[in-house]
C-alpha positions, 0 to 999 in steps of 0.5 A: 269839647265837642259836646260844648260846641253842639250845645253852644250851637243850640243857645238862641235868643239875645244877650239877655237870654244867654246871660240868663242861661249862664246864671242858670248853669251857675246855679245848677253846676252845669259846666257844659251849659255854662261853657256853651255861653262862652264864645269860641275864641282864644282870648276870652277872659274871666276874672273872679272876685280877687282872682287873676285874669284867666284866659281861654276856654280851657283855663276858664273851664278849669276854674269853674270846675274847681268851684263846682267841686264845692257845689253850685254857685247860687248867684242872681244878676240884679240891677243890670245896666246895659250898653248895646250895639248891633254886635256887642252888649256890655252888662254891668250888674250886681250879683246877689250871691247866697253864702252858706254860713254857720248861722245859715244862708246869707247874701253877699254882693259882687259887682260884675261886668259881662261882655257879649259879642254876636257870633255866628253861633248867636250871642256869646260871652267874651269877658266876665269880670267880677269884683268883690262887693260887700256883705250888704247891698251896694249903693250906686253912685250915679251922675244922674240927680235923683230929684229933678228941679 
């Protein structure tokens, strides 16, 4: 665990930079880099699509280690919507996930929310909630009219 804390201390930048490191770690199946993106708090939370609420660094690490046993997770954040304040950021996004099928690679979509807090070590993830999406790109529903009159 000490190695993760040392790596966490070396992650710099804003929430966007640490989010990029998180998705890079997913794509490279790098558990230490991935865990370095998380805050050092007892109540950090991760919910994988269709899965239970996983609480705490040990349990979260175990879920990602189990997923990495099958290889990396080819996921890219897209259409990020942000709400930012001085010490927290909420990113709602679509994850474009590459899924290997008998017909070759296909893409699916996952709806995710990442919550970032500014800690003594910099911006860190305190919650990742991913919900099942659809095989095709998700159409966004918004209260903003697409055509102004």
